[in-house]
C-alpha positions in Angstrom: -8.2 -5.8 23.8 -7.3 -8.4 21.2 -9.8 -7.1 18.8 -8.3 -3.6 19.2 -4.9 -5.0 18.5 -6.1 -6.8 15.4 -7.7 -3.6 14.2 -4.4 -1.8 14.8 -2.6 -4.4 12.7 -5.2 -4.3 10.0 -4.9 -0.5 9.8 -1.1 -0.8 9.5 -1.5 -3.4 6.8 -4.0 -1.4 4.9 -2.0 1.8 5.0 1.4 0.3 4.4 0.2 -1.7 1.4 -1.0 1.5 -0.3 2.3 3.2 0.6 4.2 0.3 -1.0 1.9 0.2 -4.0 2.9 3.8 -4.9 6.4 2.7 -5.8 5.1 0.5 -8.6 3.8 3.3 -10.8 5.5 5.5 -13.3 6.4 9.1 -12.5 3.3 10.6 -14.2 0.7 8.5 -12.5 3.0 8.3 -9.4 2.5 12.0 -8.8 -1.3 11.6 -8.6 -1.0 8.5 -6.5 1.4 10.3 -4.2 -0.8 13.3 -3.8 -4.1 11.5 -3.2 -3.3 8.0 -1.9 0.2 7.8 -0.5 0.1 10.9 1.6 -3.2 9.9 3.2 -1.8 6.4 3.7 1.3 7.8 5.4 -1.0 9.9 7.7 -3.1 6.8 8.5 0.1 4.7 9.1 1.5 7.4 11.5 -1.9 7.7 13.3 -2.1 4.0 13.7 1.4 3.9 15.2 0.4 6.7 17.6 -2.7 4.8 18.5 -0.7 1.7 19.1 1.9 3.4 21.3 -0.9 5.0 23.3 -3.0 1.9 23.9 -0.6 -1.1 23.8 2.8 -2.0 25.2 5.9 -0.6 23.4 7.2 -4.0 22.4 3.9 -5.2 21.1 3.6 -2.2 18.8 7.2 -2.6 17.5 6.6 -6.3 16.8 3.3 -5.4 15.0 4.9 -2.7 12.9 7.9 -5.0 12.0 5.6 -7.9 11.2 3.3 -5.8 9.0 6.2 -4.3 7.1 7.8 -7.7 6.5 4.5 -9.2 5.5 3.8 -6.5 2.9 7.3 -6.7 1.4 7.2 -10.5 1.3 3.8 -10.5 -0.3 4.8 -7.9 -2.9 7.9 -9.9 -3.8 5.9 -13.1 -4.1 3.3 -11.4 -6.3 6.1 -10.0 -8.5 7.5 -13.5 -9.0 4.0 -14.9 -9.7 3.1 -12.2 -12.2 6.5 -12.5 -14.0 6.1 -16.3 -14.3 2.6 -15.9 -15.8 3.7 -13.4 -18.5 6.3 -14.8 -20.8 6.1 -11.7 -23.0 6.9 -8.7 -20.8 5.5 -6.3 -23.4 2.0 -7.5 -22.6 2.6 -7.0 -18.9 3.8 -3.4 -19.6 0.6 -2.7 -21.6 -1.6 -4.0 -18.9 0.2 -1.9 -16.3 -0.1 1.2 -18.5 -3.9 0.6 -18.9 -4.3 0.2 -15.1 -2.3 3.4 -14.5 -4.5 5.4 -16.9 -7.6 3.9 -15.3 -6.4 5.1 -11.9 -5.6 8.6 -13.2 -9.1 8.8 -14.8 -10.7 7.5 -11.6 -8.9 10.1 -9.5 -9.7 13.0 -11.9 -13.4 11.8 -12.0 -13.5 11.7 -8.2 -12.1 15.2 -8.0 -14.4 16.9 -10.5 -17.6 14.8 -10.0 
């Protein structure tokens, strides 16, 4: 039963981290991320919540959901502080972010048409 609960928490962590990642992208790439990643992650998150409510006690599921959401938000804020401290020139950070966004767009388009 503990392994199932950890699997439930891992699924929540996995899906909510992708949901939270979608907010980091610009509108152009954010649309593709929303269509192909975020919507599936929302479905996975909702399915994991349903699985949790079906198989575990109500309070354990609420504690797990709250813990995962707090953990993801805390880790994203810590990563933001860390990345901002490493890049003194914000222009380089914006360039790297743009390259990563274009790479994700190309990967999604390649995955669709390949």
